[in-house]
C-alpha positions as CSV (number, residue, x, y, z in Angstrom):
1,M,-41.9,97.5,-54.7
2,P,-39.6,97.8,-57.7
3,C,-37.6,94.7,-58.6
4,E,-33.9,95.3,-59.2
5,N,-33.8,92.0,-61.1
6,E,-36.6,92.8,-63.5
7,P,-34.7,91.9,-66.7
8,F,-33.6,88.7,-65.1
9,L,-37.2,87.9,-64.1
10,V,-38.6,88.6,-67.5
11,R,-36.0,86.5,-69.3
12,G,-36.5,83.7,-66.8
13,L,-40.3,83.6,-67.2
14,T,-39.9,83.7,-70.9
15,M,-37.9,80.4,-70.7
16,F,-40.9,78.8,-68.9
17,Q,-43.4,79.7,-71.6
18,P,-42.9,76.6,-73.8
19,M,-43.4,74.4,-70.8
20,F,-46.5,76.4,-69.8
21,G,-48.0,76.0,-73.3
22,A,-47.5,72.2,-73.2
23,L,-49.0,72.0,-69.8
24,K,-52.1,73.9,-70.7
25,N,-52.9,71.3,-73.4
26,S,-52.3,68.2,-71.2
27,I,-54.5,66.4,-68.7
28,G,-54.5,68.0,-65.3
29,A,-53.0,71.1,-67.0
30,R,-54.6,73.7,-64.7
31,A,-53.1,72.2,-61.5
32,A,-49.7,71.6,-63.1
33,F,-49.7,75.1,-64.6
34,L,-50.4,76.7,-61.2
35,V,-47.7,74.7,-59.5
36,S,-45.2,75.5,-62.2
37,T,-46.0,79.2,-62.1
38,V,-45.7,79.4,-58.3
39,F,-42.4,77.6,-58.4
40,A,-41.0,79.9,-61.2
41,L,-42.1,83.0,-59.3
42,S,-40.6,81.7,-56.0
43,V,-37.3,81.1,-57.7
44,L,-37.1,84.2,-59.8
45,V,-38.8,86.9,-57.7
46,P,-36.7,88.2,-54.8
47,Q,-38.4,88.1,-51.4
48,V,-40.1,91.3,-50.3
49,S,-37.9,93.0,-47.7
50,S,-38.4,96.0,-45.4
51,K,-34.9,97.1,-46.3
52,P,-34.3,99.7,-49.0
53,S,-33.1,98.4,-52.3
54,V,-29.4,98.3,-53.1
55,R,-29.9,100.8,-55.8
56,S,-31.7,103.3,-53.6
57,E,-29.0,103.0,-50.9
58,L,-26.2,103.5,-53.4
59,V,-27.9,106.6,-54.9
60,Q,-28.4,108.0,-51.4
61,L,-24.7,107.4,-50.6
62,Q,-23.7,109.0,-53.9
63,N,-25.8,112.1,-53.3
64,R,-24.7,112.4,-49.6
65,N,-20.9,111.9,-49.8
66,G,-20.1,111.3,-53.5
67,L,-19.5,107.6,-53.1
68,R,-19.1,106.0,-56.5
69,L,-17.4,103.2,-58.4
70,V,-14.6,104.3,-60.7
71,A,-12.0,102.7,-63.0
72,V,-9.0,104.0,-64.9
73,R,-8.0,103.0,-68.4
74,D,-6.6,104.6,-71.6
75,N,-6.2,108.1,-70.1
76,K,-9.7,108.2,-68.8
77,V,-11.7,107.8,-65.6
78,F,-14.8,105.7,-65.9
79,T,-17.7,106.2,-63.4
80,V,-20.7,103.9,-62.8
81,S,-24.2,105.4,-62.9
82,Y,-26.3,103.3,-60.5
83,A,-29.6,104.8,-61.8
84,D,-29.3,103.6,-65.5
85,R,-26.4,101.1,-65.4
86,T,-24.2,103.0,-67.7
87,L,-20.5,104.1,-67.6
88,T,-19.6,107.8,-68.1
89,Q,-16.0,108.6,-69.0
90,S,-13.9,111.6,-68.4
91,K,-11.9,113.6,-70.9
92,P,-8.3,112.2,-71.4
93,F,-6.2,113.5,-68.5
94,I,-2.7,112.8,-69.9
95,E,-1.6,115.1,-72.7
96,K,1.8,113.5,-73.4
97,G,1.9,109.7,-73.1
98,T,-0.8,107.2,-72.2
99,A,-2.1,106.0,-68.9
100,E,-2.4,102.3,-69.5
101,G,-4.3,101.7,-66.3
102,G,-4.4,102.9,-62.7
103,T,-6.1,103.2,-59.4
104,V,-7.8,106.3,-57.9
105,S,-6.9,107.2,-54.3
106,P,-9.7,106.7,-51.8
107,D,-10.3,110.5,-51.6
108,G,-10.5,110.8,-55.4
109,A,-7.7,113.4,-55.4
110,T,-4.9,111.4,-57.2
111,V,-4.5,108.6,-59.6
112,A,-1.6,106.1,-59.5
113,I,-0.9,105.0,-63.1
114,S,1.2,102.9,-65.3
115,L,2.4,105.6,-67.7
116,C,3.5,104.9,-71.3
117,L,5.9,107.8,-71.8
118,D,5.6,110.3,-74.7
119,P,4.7,109.6,-77.5
120,G,2.5,107.1,-75.8
121,F,1.1,104.1,-77.5
122,T,1.9,103.6,-81.2
123,H,0.4,101.2,-83.7
124,P,3.1,99.9,-86.0
125,T,0.7,97.4,-87.5
126,P,-3.1,97.2,-87.4
127,N,-2.9,94.3,-84.9
128,S,-0.2,95.5,-82.6
129,T,0.4,98.2,-80.0
130,D,3.8,99.3,-78.8
131,C,5.1,101.7,-76.1
132,P,8.5,102.7,-77.6
133,A,9.5,105.0,-74.7
134,G,8.6,102.5,-72.0
135,F,6.4,102.4,-69.0
136,V,7.0,104.1,-65.6
137,F,5.1,104.5,-62.4
138,A,3.5,108.0,-62.0
139,T,0.8,109.8,-60.1
140,V,-1.5,112.6,-61.4
141,R,-4.6,114.5,-60.5
142,P,-7.8,113.6,-62.4
143,D,-7.6,116.8,-64.4
144,G,-4.1,116.0,-65.6
145,S,-2.3,118.4,-63.3
146,G,0.4,117.6,-60.8
147,L,1.9,114.8,-62.9
148,K,4.8,113.2,-61.0
149,E,6.9,110.6,-62.8
150,Y,9.0,108.0,-60.9
151,R,11.2,107.2,-63.9
152,E,13.4,104.7,-62.1
153,F,10.4,102.6,-61.3
154,V,9.7,100.9,-64.6
155,N,7.3,98.4,-66.1
156,P,4.7,98.7,-63.3
157,A,1.7,96.5,-63.3
158,P,-1.5,98.6,-64.2
159,W,-3.1,98.1,-60.7
160,F,-2.1,99.6,-57.4
161,C,-2.9,99.6,-53.7
162,W,-3.1,102.9,-51.9
163,S,-2.5,103.1,-48.1
164,H,-5.3,104.6,-46.1
165,D,-3.3,107.7,-45.4
166,M,-2.5,107.9,-49.1
167,S,1.2,108.3,-48.4
168,K,2.2,105.0,-49.9
169,V,1.4,102.8,-52.9
170,V,2.1,99.0,-53.3
171,L,2.9,97.9,-56.8
172,N,4.8,95.4,-59.0
173,M,7.8,97.0,-60.7
174,E,11.5,97.0,-61.6
175,D,13.6,99.4,-59.5
176,R,16.3,100.6,-62.0
177,R,18.2,102.2,-59.1
178,Q,19.3,98.6,-58.5
179,G,20.7,98.3,-62.1
180,R,19.5,98.1,-65.7
181,Y,18.4,94.5,-65.2
182,A,16.7,95.0,-61.8
183,P,14.4,92.1,-60.9
184,Y,10.6,92.4,-60.8
185,H,9.4,92.8,-57.2
186,L,6.3,93.7,-55.2
187,E,7.3,96.9,-53.4
188,I,5.9,99.7,-51.2
189,V,6.7,103.2,-52.5
190,D,6.7,106.2,-50.2
191,L,5.3,108.9,-52.5
192,A,6.9,111.8,-50.7
193,T,10.5,110.5,-50.5
194,G,10.6,107.8,-53.2
195,S,12.0,105.3,-50.8
196,T,10.9,101.7,-51.3
197,E,10.5,98.5,-49.3
198,I,10.5,95.1,-50.9
199,V,7.4,93.0,-49.9
200,D,8.1,89.9,-52.0
201,E,10.9,89.0,-54.4
202,S,8.9,86.4,-56.2
203,R,8.1,87.4,-59.7
204,D,4.7,85.8,-59.9
205,V,2.9,87.8,-57.2
206,F,0.4,90.6,-57.4
207,V,-1.6,93.0,-55.2
208,D,-5.2,94.2,-55.4
209,P,-6.6,97.6,-54.3
210,Q,-7.6,97.7,-50.6
211,C,-4.7,95.5,-49.6
212,W,-3.9,97.4,-46.4
213,S,-5.0,96.9,-42.8
214,P,-6.7,100.0,-41.3
215,D,-3.5,101.0,-39.5
216,D,-1.4,100.6,-42.7
217,K,1.0,98.2,-40.9
218,R,0.1,95.0,-42.7
219,L,-1.0,94.1,-46.3
220,V,-2.2,91.1,-48.2
221,Y,-1.4,89.9,-51.7
222,T,-1.6,86.9,-54.0
223,V,1.2,84.4,-54.9
224,N,0.7,82.3,-58.0
225,K,1.9,78.7,-57.7
226,E,2.1,75.8,-60.1
227,S,-1.0,74.1,-61.4
228,A,-3.2,77.2,-61.1
229,I,-2.8,77.2,-57.3
230,R,-2.9,80.6,-55.6
231,I,-1.9,81.5,-52.0
232,V,-3.0,84.5,-49.9
233,R,0.0,86.0,-48.2
234,L,0.2,88.6,-45.4
235,Y,3.2,91.0,-45.0
236,D,4.0,92.8,-41.8
237,T,5.8,96.1,-42.2
238,D,7.1,95.9,-38.6
239,T,8.7,92.5,-38.8
240,K,9.4,92.7,-42.5
241,K,8.2,89.1,-42.9
242,S,5.4,87.4,-44.8
243,R,3.3,84.3,-44.1
244,D,0.7,82.3,-45.9
245,I,-2.8,82.7,-44.5
246,A,-5.2,81.0,-47.0
247,S,-5.5,79.1,-50.2
248,G,-7.0,81.5,-52.8
249,G,-6.3,84.8,-54.4
250,H,-7.3,88.5,-54.9
251,P,-7.4,89.3,-51.1
252,T,-8.8,92.6,-50.0
253,W,-9.0,94.0,-46.4
254,S,-12.4,95.5,-45.4
255,P,-12.1,99.1,-44.2
256,D,-13.5,98.3,-40.8
257,G,-10.6,95.8,-40.4
258,K,-12.9,92.9,-39.5
259,R,-12.4,90.7,-42.6
260,I,-9.8,89.7,-45.2
261,A,-11.9,88.6,-48.2
262,F,-10.5,86.4,-51.0
263,I,-11.7,84.0,-53.7
264,E,-10.9,80.4,-54.0
265,C,-11.4,78.5,-57.3
266,P,-10.6,75.0,-58.5
267,P,-8.4,74.7,-61.6
268,S,-11.5,74.6,-63.8
269,L,-12.4,78.1,-62.5
270,R,-16.0,76.7,-61.9
271,G,-17.4,76.5,-58.4
272,C,-15.5,79.5,-57.0
273,K,-16.3,80.8,-53.5
274,Y,-15.6,84.1,-51.8
275,Y,-14.4,83.7,-48.2
276,G,-13.7,86.1,-45.3
277,I,-11.1,85.6,-42.7
278,E,-12.3,87.0,-39.4
279,T,-9.2,89.0,-38.2
280,S,-10.2,88.8,-34.5
281,T,-10.3,85.0,-34.5
282,N,-8.6,83.9,-37.8
283,E,-11.7,81.9,-38.6
284,Q,-12.4,81.4,-42.2
285,K,-16.1,81.8,-43.2
286,L,-17.9,81.5,-46.5
287,L,-19.3,84.8,-47.8
288,F,-21.0,83.6,-51.0
289,K,-20.5,81.4,-54.0
290,K,-19.8,83.0,-57.4
291,D,-17.4,82.3,-60.2
292,G,-15.9,85.8,-59.8
293,E,-13.2,87.3,-62.0
294,T,-12.0,89.9,-59.5
295,G,-11.6,90.4,-55.8
296,L,-14.1,92.2,-53.6
297,S,-14.0,96.0,-53.5
298,W,-15.5,97.3,-50.2
299,T,-17.4,100.5,-49.5
300,P,-15.9,102.6,-46.7
301,D,-18.5,101.4,-44.2
302,S,-17.8,97.7,-45.2
303,R,-21.5,97.1,-45.9
304,F,-21.3,96.6,-49.7
305,V,-18.8,94.9,-52.1
306,A,-18.4,95.3,-55.8
307,Y,-17.0,92.4,-58.0
308,V,-17.2,91.1,-61.6
309,D,-18.4,87.6,-62.6
310,G,-19.9,86.0,-65.6
311,A,-23.5,86.6,-66.6
312,S,-25.8,83.6,-66.4
313,A,-28.0,82.4,-69.3
314,L,-31.1,83.9,-67.7
315,E,-29.5,87.3,-67.5
316,R,-28.8,87.6,-71.3
317,T,-30.8,88.6,-74.3
318,P,-30.7,86.3,-77.3
319,S,-28.0,88.3,-79.0
320,E,-25.8,88.3,-75.9
321,H,-25.7,84.5,-75.8
322,L,-23.3,84.7,-78.8
323,R,-20.7,86.7,-76.8
324,E,-18.6,86.3,-73.7
325,M,-20.3,88.4,-71.1
326,S,-19.3,89.6,-67.6
327,R,-21.2,91.7,-65.2
328,L,-20.1,94.2,-62.5
329,R,-22.3,93.7,-59.4
330,V,-22.8,95.4,-56.0
331,R,-23.7,93.1,-53.2
332,R,-25.0,94.0,-49.7
333,I,-23.1,91.7,-47.3
334,D,-25.7,91.2,-44.6
335,D,-28.5,89.9,-46.7
336,G,-26.9,89.1,-50.1
337,A,-29.1,91.5,-52.1
338,E,-27.4,92.4,-55.4
339,L,-27.6,95.1,-58.1
340,P,-26.0,94.6,-61.5
341,V,-24.4,97.9,-62.5
342,A,-22.4,97.4,-65.7
343,D,-21.8,94.8,-68.4
344,F,-18.6,93.9,-70.3
345,F,-18.2,91.7,-73.4
346,D,-15.6,89.5,-75.1
347,G,-13.1,89.4,-72.1
348,D,-13.0,93.2,-71.7
349,I,-13.4,93.9,-68.0
350,M,-12.2,96.7,-65.7
351,W,-11.5,96.7,-62.0
352,F,-13.7,99.3,-60.2
353,D,-12.9,100.9,-56.8
354,W,-15.0,103.0,-54.4
355,V,-14.2,106.7,-54.2
356,S,-15.7,108.7,-51.3
357,L,-15.6,112.2,-52.8
358,P,-16.6,113.6,-56.2
359,L,-13.9,113.6,-58.9
360,K,-14.5,117.3,-59.4
361,D,-11.5,117.7,-61.6
362,S,-12.5,115.0,-64.0
363,A,-14.9,116.5,-66.5
364,P,-17.1,114.1,-68.6
365,D,-16.2,113.5,-72.2
């Protein structure tokens, strides 16, 4: 059967070649060579499984209901191709101004963005970029139509969390209705009425996509503490109160409601682990160990997650060893099978979210 980790396998076996050469010229070489070969293959070759590959399942889901991974940056929507591990990008969807970053709604119909107002980004020097008109929160369709600016909600962070019914968005912002020097808060915005609800008044907090419980009554977010410590906090919209639920950050709520996933890292950012809180029992269980750079993004059926982490030495070509390299991966939760789907270099990464319907209005560039 095809091996999804074929590049990894080839590079790994290449690293064993010097050892194999030395063994073949030594006493007892044949036995040692056989043992080393079997060991290398047992480590590097994934076990044969009766399950379909991650790639084939993703391609099937994409063909059946349009399920895909998308990201928003610099006025464009980027979409992952599972078949050839490439990114396609749409035409710019903002004519006046610049969408710094954003999050596509789960149905693919609307994008929540941090909008740099017209004239957009300017470059006063070769090494600097300015937004002279300022940033505001806005929503827009992927084709650029239906732009709605919330000009009193300024300096939004470039990532957002849509409610399941897509009527509300959680974001960090300054609400200028409270004055010119309004504090920076984590707030819920009702998109129809523009009404807001403060989630947390701490400045050093942030939210990831997929923060809501399935009934849209509770949400999870990250609080940054001193000494690189992070706390997962849960907010209840009925009681208007928050409470700490775990040590870690980047929490996301699985669509089936069964788990709140988060990542816990030591100050060194090495030896990180992804955990899941079982919502029925509040029991915390280890999901897997990875030095991830993002939270987990769940498919609608909660069977797969996408995340970004660093690429190992065995996954790189010789030229890639000279650069900082991160990799977007999709992992099947029940058996840990993974598929690398995109690579990023020199600290340039994007947060990808699952969209269940095709972005028909977003034409490729």
